[in-house]
C-alpha positions in Angstrom: -19.3 19.8 11.0 -16.0 19.5 13.2 -15.6 16.7 15.6 -16.0 12.7 15.3 -19.5 12.6 14.7 -19.4 14.8 11.6 -17.4 11.8 10.0 -19.2 9.4 7.4 -17.8 7.5 5.0 -19.2 8.0 1.5 -16.9 5.0 -0.7 -16.1 1.3 -0.3 -12.8 2.1 -0.2 -13.1 4.6 2.8 -15.2 2.6 4.8 -12.4 -0.6 4.4 -9.8 2.2 5.4 -11.6 3.2 8.1 -12.3 0.1 9.6 -8.7 -0.9 9.4 -7.4 2.4 11.1 -9.9 2.4 14.1 -9.3 -1.3 14.3 -5.2 -1.1 14.5 -5.6 1.9 16.7 -7.8 0.0 19.0 -5.3 -3.0 18.6 -2.2 -0.8 19.3 -3.7 1.0 22.3 -4.1 -2.3 23.8 -1.1 -4.2 23.0 0.6 -1.4 24.6 -1.1 -1.4 28.0 -1.0 -5.2 27.8 2.8 -5.4 27.4 3.3 -2.4 30.0 0.6 -4.1 32.3 2.6 -7.7 32.3 5.8 -5.9 32.7 4.7 -4.4 36.1 3.7 -7.5 36.9 6.9 -9.4 36.4 8.9 -6.3 37.8 7.3 -6.1 41.1 5.8 -9.4 41.6 8.4 -11.9 40.8 11.6 -9.7 40.7 11.8 -10.1 36.5 10.5 -8.4 33.1 9.9 -8.6 29.5 13.7 -7.4 28.2 11.9 -6.4 25.0 8.9 -4.8 26.8 10.0 -1.3 26.3 11.4 -1.3 22.8 8.3 -2.8 21.5 5.8 -0.5 24.0 8.0 2.6 22.0 7.0 0.9 18.8 3.4 0.6 19.2 3.3 4.2 20.4 5.2 5.1 17.4 2.8 3.5 15.2 -0.5 4.8 17.6 1.0 8.5 16.7 1.1 8.1 13.3 -1.8 6.5 12.7 -3.5 9.2 15.2 -2.5 11.9 13.2 -4.3 10.6 10.0 -7.3 9.7 12.0 -6.8 13.5 13.6 -7.7 15.2 10.0 -10.6 12.2 9.4 -12.4 13.7 12.8 -11.0 16.8 12.5 -9.6 16.6 15.8 -6.5 18.5 15.4 -5.7 22.1 17.2 -5.5 25.3 15.3 -5.4 29.0 15.6 -8.6 30.9 13.9 -8.5 34.2 15.2 -7.3 35.4 12.4 -8.9 33.7 10.0 -12.8 34.3 11.8 -12.2 38.0 11.3 -13.4 37.1 7.3 -16.4 36.3 6.3 -17.9 32.7 5.4 -16.4 32.7 1.7 -13.1 34.0 3.1 -12.6 31.8 5.9 -13.5 28.6 3.3 -10.6 30.4 0.7 -8.4 30.3 3.4 -9.0 26.9 4.6 -8.7 25.3 1.2 -5.0 27.5 0.7 -4.2 26.0 3.7 -5.2 22.6 3.1 -3.6 22.9 -0.6 -0.3 23.6 1.7 -0.6 20.7 3.8 -1.2 18.2 0.8 2.2 19.8 -0.3 3.5 19.1 2.7 1.9 15.7 3.3 3.6 14.3 -0.6 6.9 16.0 0.5 6.3 13.9 3.9 5.7 11.0 2.2 8.4 11.1 -0.3 11.4 11.2 2.9 9.3 8.9 4.6 9.6 5.8 1.7 13.6 7.4 1.3 14.3 6.6 4.5 12.3 2.8 4.8 13.2 1.9 1.2 17.1 0.9 2.3 15.9 -1.1 5.5 13.5 -3.1 2.8 16.3 -3.5 0.3 14.7 -1.1 -2.1 15.5 1.8 -3.6 15.0 5.5 -2.1 13.5 8.5 -4.6 16.0 10.7 -6.6 15.3 14.7 -6.0 15.5 16.7 -3.4 12.1 18.1 -3.2 9.6 15.7 -5.4 10.3 12.1 -6.4 12.1 12.1 -10.3 12.6 8.3 -10.7 14.4 5.6 -8.0 18.5 6.4 -6.8 20.4 3.5 -8.2 23.5 1.8 -6.4 22.3 2.8 -2.3 23.5 0.4 -0.2 20.6 -1.5 1.7 20.0 -1.5 5.5 18.3 -4.8 5.2 20.2 -6.6 8.0 20.0 -4.2 10.3 17.6 -5.2 13.2 15.9 -4.1 17.0 18.0 -3.9 19.6 15.6 -6.9 21.9 12.6 -7.4 20.1 13.0 -11.6 19.3 12.4 -12.6 15.7 9.0 -13.7 14.9 8.9 -16.7 12.8 5.7 -14.9 10.6 8.8 -13.3 9.3 11.2 -15.6 8.5 10.3 -15.4 5.0 12.0 -12.3 4.8 15.2 -13.1 5.3 15.5 -15.0 1.6 13.4 -11.8 0.4 15.6 -9.2 1.6 18.7 -10.4 3.9 20.1 -12.8 1.1 19.2 -15.7 3.3 21.0 -14.4 6.1 19.6 -15.5 9.2 18.0 -12.9 11.5 18.7 -13.0 15.0 16.4 -10.2 16.0 13.1 -8.4 14.5 14.5 -6.8 11.6 14.0 -3.0 11.3 11.9 -3.1 8.4 9.1 -4.4 10.1 8.4 -1.6 13.0 9.6 1.1 10.6 6.8 0.3 7.7 4.8 2.5 9.6 6.7 5.5 8.0 5.6 5.5 4.4 2.0 3.8 5.7 1.2 6.6 8.3 2.3 9.0 5.4 0.5 7.8 2.4 -2.8 7.6 5.3 -2.5 11.1 6.4 -2.1 12.2 2.6 -5.0 10.2 2.1 -7.2 12.1 4.8 -5.7 15.3 3.8 -7.0 14.8 0.2 -10.1 14.0 1.7 -10.6 16.4 4.0 -10.1 19.2 1.1 -12.8 17.6 -0.9 -14.8 18.0 1.6 -14.0 21.5 2.1 -14.5 22.1 -1.9 -17.9 20.4 -1.9 -18.8 22.9 1.8 -19.4 19.1 3.5 -17.0 20.7 6.3 -15.6 24.2 7.1 -12.2 23.8 8.8 -9.2 21.5 8.5 -9.1 21.9 12.6 -11.1 21.6 15.8 -12.9 25.2 16.6 -14.2 26.6 19.7 -13.9 23.2 21.7 -13.3 25.3 24.6 -16.3 27.7 24.6 -18.0 24.4 23.7 -17.1 22.9 26.6 -17.8 26.0 29.1 -21.1 25.9 27.1 -22.4 22.6 28.1 -20.8 22.7 31.1 -22.9 25.9 32.4 -25.8 24.3 30.7 -25.6 21.4 33.4 -24.8 23.5 35.9 -28.4 25.1 35.1 -30.1 21.8 35.1 -28.8 20.8 38.0 
């Protein structure tokens, strides 16, 4: 049941999230390739470059990584070691998988809290109180909405942020709140995918959170092809 072929969104909300997720991953990968290609052509063909190209590529890569984490949970693509759990009978493996899933949910919740607390000041919002779990919102934390990227130019579509969070001050570069938005969004998506996978584990729709025996499957597939040849 592992692998991307086994995933099917079972609700309208799941289908919407799935479409957005896969579209964004494709767009991010395409933009990274395009910006890098253009920079190479400009550098070697015209002895110039996009001064913001490297920073944009790094931002896109960070977004791609965080979306990729949640996508990996969705398609059961994360690697893991199952040498110990395979010693147990199927019922024992299922219990251990559910325990692992519960640990992942706790970790994802902590990750979401940390992501929000880091991002919130850049959006002129307040981080949460509580060291481990949110117990409210902290008051009086100085916002960091005035922080901008190093080289990425300001886009007109985000000018509304100047009045919304920067007290009417004009941004010369793209504010960091934009690229940092992936932190709470990515963490929330990871939590959603882990909960979804845990429900599937509980209902018996899948048997693991990790990709198992892919190396053995690849060897068997190669051997089968060799015999056919």
